[in-house]
N, C-alpha and C positions, 0 to 999 in steps of 0.2 A: 166612567168615573174608575181612577186606580182604588182598589179596596184592599187592604191587608188583614188577614185574620190572624190574628197571635196567642197563641196556647203558650201564655209564659211558662219559664222554670222557675220554680221557688227552692231550692235545694235538692238534692238527688232523689229520685223516683217517688216525685211528688204527685201524687194523683189530684186534677184539679176539678174533672168533672165529676165524679162519683159522690156518693150521697156523705161522704167524709170528705174533707177535705184535706187530706193528710198523704204521710207515706204510708202504705196500708201493710196489715199484719202479713197478709200473704205474699207482697210485695208484686203486686196485681197492678195494671194499668187499664183503665177504661179509655174506650173508642171516643172522640168527641161529635158522636153523633149529632147532635143538635147543632153544632157550631157547622157541621158540615153541608146540613140540611137548608141553612142560613146561606153557606155559601152557593150551592147549586140554584137557592132562587135570584141570588144576585148574578150569576152566571146568565140564567135563563133570561134577563131582563136585560143583559147588555153589558154589563161592566164586566172587568178586567181585575181579577181576583185572582191572592196567593194566600196559602195557609202555611203559617209556620209552626208547627207543631216542636214547640221547646218544651213541654213537661214529659213527655212521652220518651222523646229524643235525648232528655237529660244535655240539651245546649244550654253554654251559657248564654248570660244577656247578651256580653260581646257578641256572641255568633248571631243571634238574633238581629242586634242591631246592625251588623253587618248584610244581614239579607234583606232588611228593609231599607238601609241606606240604596242597596241595586237598586229596588224595585220604585223607590218613591212614592208610596202611598197619598193619594189624599186624603182618605178617610182610613184610619187605623180602629178595628174592633178587638177588643179582648174582653175574654170573661174572666171576670176578678172573685176571687173568694173571701171570707173573712179573713183566715190567717195570713195570706199574703196580701191584703187591700195595700199596703204600705210601699211592699216593694212594686208592686202592678204601680201604683202613681209613679212610683222613682221611674221604673222603665219606662214608663209613657215621657215622662217629664225628659230624661233623655234623647229618647226617640223624637221629640218635636225641636230639640235644640240643634239637631241633626239633618233633621227635613220635617219643615213645618208642616202639619195637616191635622184635619180635626180627629178626635179620639171618642169613641163610643164604648162604652160600658155594658155588659149585660150579666147575667147569672142571679143568683138567688140573693146573694149581699147586696149587690146594688141596689135588686127591687124592695129589701127590706128597710136597707139606711140609702137613700138616694141623696137626700141632702145632707148627710156626712158624708158621702163619696164628694159630694163635689165641694165641700167645705174643705178638705182635706185634701183634693185636690188642685183647688187654689187655680186653675187656668191650665191643668194639664188636662184635666178630663172634660169633656165638653159637654157631652150629651149621657143621659141613664136611659137604656133601651129596659125599661120594666117588663118582667113576665116572659110572655109568651113575643117573642120580641123579633118574629121572622119577617113579618111584614111590616113591622117599626124599622125595622133596619133599612126593606127594600124604601117604602116612603122616602126615608133621610137620603138613601143614595142616589134616589131618582130627582131630588132637588127640590120636595116638597118643602112650603114655609113650616121653621119648626114648629109652631104655633098651631099648625093645623094636624099634626101627626100624632095620632092617639098612641099610649101607651108610651111617653117620653118625657123625661125630666130634664129641664136643660137652662142653661144663663142666658137671659138676654143682653141685649147691648151696654145695657146700665150696671149689669153685674147681677140683677134680682133672678134669685131662683124660681123655675116657671115648673110648674108639675102640670101636664095636662090629662085631660081624662084617660082612664084604662081603654085598654082596646080590649072588644070583644072577641070571647073565642073564635079560634078560624076553623075553616072544614077541614077538618086533617086528609079527606081524600083527595084536595088539591093539594098536598105536599108533595115536592118532588124528592125524589129516592137521593140520600147522602153524597154529596161530590165524593166518594169515596177513593176517585182517581188522585187526589189531592195528599194522601197517606198511603202508608205501607201495612197490612195487617200483621206485618212480622214487629210494629212497633209494640205491640199491646199483650203482652206474658200474662198468661194467669194459668195458673198448675191445675186448676177447675176445670178449665174449656179444653177441647183438642185445639189443639194447635197448627197453623194460625186459624183464627175467626174473628166473624164480622158479629156485630149488633144489630138487630132491627128493632125499632120500633112499632107495633100494630095497633098501637094507639096513645092517645094522650089523655092528661087527668085521670081521677082515681075518685070510684065512689065511696071512700071511708074518708075519716077524721081521724087519724093516729095524731097526737097532739105532736109528736116530735116530728114528722116528715115534714120535707121545707118544700117539695114540686107541687103537691096541691093546695098548699095554703101560699105559695109564694108566685108559681109559675102557669100552672094548667088545669088548676081549678076542681073541683069537686064532682064534675060530670065525668065519667069514662067516655070518650068519644073515642071509636073504635074504627081503623079504616078497613075497608070492605075487605073481603077473606081474598078477593081476586087479586087488589092490590098488593096484599101480604106477599102471597105468593108469585105475582111479578117480581116485587124486588129481592125474592129469595134467588128467582131464577136471573137477574142482574146482576146481582152478586158474583151468585158460580160462576157467570160467565166474564165477567170483570178479574175475576181472581180464583183461576182453575184450582190454586191451590190450597184453597181454603177448607178445612175439614168440620166446622160447625158453624152453626148460628145461632145467636143466643137472644129471643125475643125478650128485650132489656122492659117492657112495658110492667110496672109494676104489679098489674092486676089483670095478667092475660087471659085467665079462666075466670073472671067476674062473671061474664056472658057467657054461658055453655052452650046456647044456639051459635053464638060467633067462634068459638073453639072448634065446634063440629064444622062450620063452614072450612076453617081453615085447615083441619085437618083432613076434610074429604077433599078440599081442592090442592093439597099436597100429593097426595096419592092418585089422585085423575091425574096430574100431569106426570107422575113416577119420580117426584122427586124424594119419595123417601127412601128409593134405591140409590140414591146419587149423596146424602147428607145426613146428618143427624141434627138435631136442633134441641134446643134447652130452653128454657122459660122459667118466669118467679113466679110463686104460687101463694095462695094464702090457703092456711090448714081448713077454713071453711068451705072450700071448694065442692062441688057437686062432684061426688066421686064417681058417677057412673060416665064422666067423660075420659076417665083415666085409660081405660083400656082402648080407646079409639085414640087417644093421643099414643099411646104406645106404638099400636101400629104402624101409625104415620110417620113412626121413627123419631119420636120425641125421647130422649138418652137421659136424662139431668131434670131435676127440679130442686130451685133453689127456693128453700121454702121457708118466711116469715112465722117462724114459730116465737120469736122474741122471749118470751119469760116462761119458767115454768111453776107460776102460779095463776090461777085467776084472778085474785085481787092485783097483781101487777099489772097483768092484760087491760083490768077494767081501770087502773089509773092512768093509763097512757090512751086511753080512748081507742082501744082493738076491740071494736065493737064487735060482734056476732060469733066470737072464737072463745074457746076454752080448752084448758089442757089436756082433759080427756078427748076433745075432737083431733087435736093433734096428735095423739097418740094412735087412734082410728087412721086417721090421712097416712101415719108413716106404715104402720101396719100393711095397708090394702096397695099403697104405691110399691111398698117391697114386695110383695108379691107379684107385682105387673113387671118387677125386672128394672125400675127406672134407678139411677143414681141418683143419690140425696144428699144435698147438702144443706145444713140447718143454718140460720141465724139467729144467734141470740143476743141478750142483752142484759146488760146490769145495771143497776141505779135507777129503776122508776121510782116515780114520788110513793115516799113508804116504804122503799125497801129496807130489807134485813139482813146480816146474815143468812140467817135461816133461810130466808125465802130466793136469796142469790144463791146460796146451797142448793137450794131445792130446783134451779134453771140448768146447777152442771148437773143434777142427777139425770133430771130430766133429758137432759141432751145424752146420756149417757146411756139411759135405758131403752132409747129407739135404734133401729135400725140405720143410721146413716152412716152414708160415707165420708163423709166431711161436715165439719162446720166451721163454725166464724164464730167469736164471740166481741163486744166491743162494748166500751160505757155508752149510754145512752147519748145519742149527739142532740146537742144545744145548740141551735141554729137562732141568730135573731130573727124575727119576722115571725118565728112559731108560738104555737100556744105553750108548749113548755116551755121556751126561754121566756118569756114575761111570767108564766108563773113561779119560776126559777129566782128570777130578777126581782120579784115582787116580795118572794118570802125569804130572802136573804141567803137561798141556795146557791147561788152563780158566784164561783171562785173569780170568775174572769172579770178583768177589769179595764182591759183594753184588748182590742183585736190582736194582736200579736201573742195574747195569752192560749190563743186556740192550738197550741200544737208544743211539743215537747222541745228543747234544744236540738233535738236530734232530728224533728220534723215527723216525729210518731203521732199517733192518736193521743188525745190527751183527757182523762176525764174531768168535766167541769163543772160537775154536781158533787158536792160533799150535806150530807145529812148529819144531826146529833147524832142519830142512832147506827151509823153507816157512813165513814169520810171517805174523800175522794181515793187517799191512799190504801183504803183498804179494798174499793171498787176496783181498782187497779192489780190488786195483789191477786183477788179472787178471780179477774180474768185470765191473768195467767197462770193460777192454778186448776182453772178449768179447760184449759188449752190442754195442759201439760195430761192432767188428768184421761181427757177425753184420748188423745192420739198414742200417748207411749201404753196404753194396756193392750197385753200379748194380742188379745183377740181382735183388739183395732189394726194393730200393725197388719196381723194376718190378713185380716178383709180387706187392707189395699194391697198388702201383695197378690194375693189370688187374683183380686180382679184387675191386673196386668195381661193386656191382651195383643198388646202389640208395642214396638219400638216406639211410638208415641206418647203409649202409655206409659212406659217407663221414663220418660225423656219428665212427661209431665210431673212424676211422680218424685223425680230427682231434684225439680226445680223448687216442689214444694216443700219439700225436705230442707233444700238449702235455705228457703224463706223463714222456714220456723226457725231453723239454727242460728239465723244470721239473726233475726228478731231476737233472740232471747240473747245472743253473744252481746249485742249492742248491749243491751236492756244492762247486763251485768257489767260488764267490761269497761263499754265505752259509753254510758249514760247521757254525758252531753255532747257528744261528738255524732256527725252523720258520716255514715260507711258505705263507700259504693259498693255497689254488687253487678253491676254489669256495665257495660263501654256501651257509648251511643251507637245505634243501628243509623248508620249514614243512609 
């Protein structure tokens, strides 16, 4: 079967496959790793596959249509998102008029809202592949009867919407490496990573239950399924061989360090094969990590830790079910990681249930008090299908009334929660205030300058500065418009 996977554009610099479906404040792009794993599964099954990366390349819909007309797919696969759902449906409608084909939607939004998506689609969308869709897509492409495919919602010949049973979690050690040959690493800028870089998932699932996080609740479950250490390092070697120009690999798994034994195995395998002498790697971390594994990670050439501190008060951490962590733990984690020479990127949010101006200020001061190299601050994400979304909607704190309300007119992240004691406008003001206070401190500017060790470091700093200026320029001078920051990388 001829299958096209389309990652559609939706305004300039829209990030479709990240935790926030929006234009990021850092103007970064995320690699479509899950889509490319699915693409490789289809290729291994003997199908002909193209991948149209319109989001990261800022291709216009017309350019996407041209590429699809030339390929003439029998099946079109799209990762749809909450704010772009109407545009995603409209693009499929146009594509179907130009080249009749079946259309399958994947992603967190359609997993949470399968029936609503099919009703909005009215014939433009044929299948919803819920949750972990890799094998669901393979079954569909292989021609299995729709009624026999677990994890799928679809319409029968009478127009009735059918919801098949959920699919059981798959064995992550049986997954192939992503079909990276279908994209270029240079399409995915990020000021925090050595450029160019690739992402790598060491496992799927998460053993935590944060109320705001979509992936465990909608896609991959609450059980962390780690790939074997040998496979993780096999993939690193594969990436380096395929793209010798890459300078870093980012372990994008939410909770890479949740299992210290697994971390030790991965680090030891990296060093056994000598990869620690060839490339740096970075990873996401929780602050309740076993600190005894940090020296080994550093020895294996782990460079940067992206750390989910989230909030600066224990009350806020409890309010979002951030189990097993507290503010004091974050301080100790930062102290130890800084001593070992890690670059630290802190992830913070404002807007937890019960948040006040005082508690939000505590988060800003918390970020400023630690030896962090860079930070991000966002309004807490509120997406359909999460516990936080249901709570906010039930209690009247959710401002959005329609899927298009998830972004500003300029495509930026938008705060959707508003409380009697702290409005959405105040949350947005506090976010901007926090970013300015953190980055414009003389000590922080000096820290960032002295961290420059190479031309690549300088270029990353320049990109980050440009993104910072662009974000605030657009917010102040062009609040209703979207400004281009870079040209397509063809």
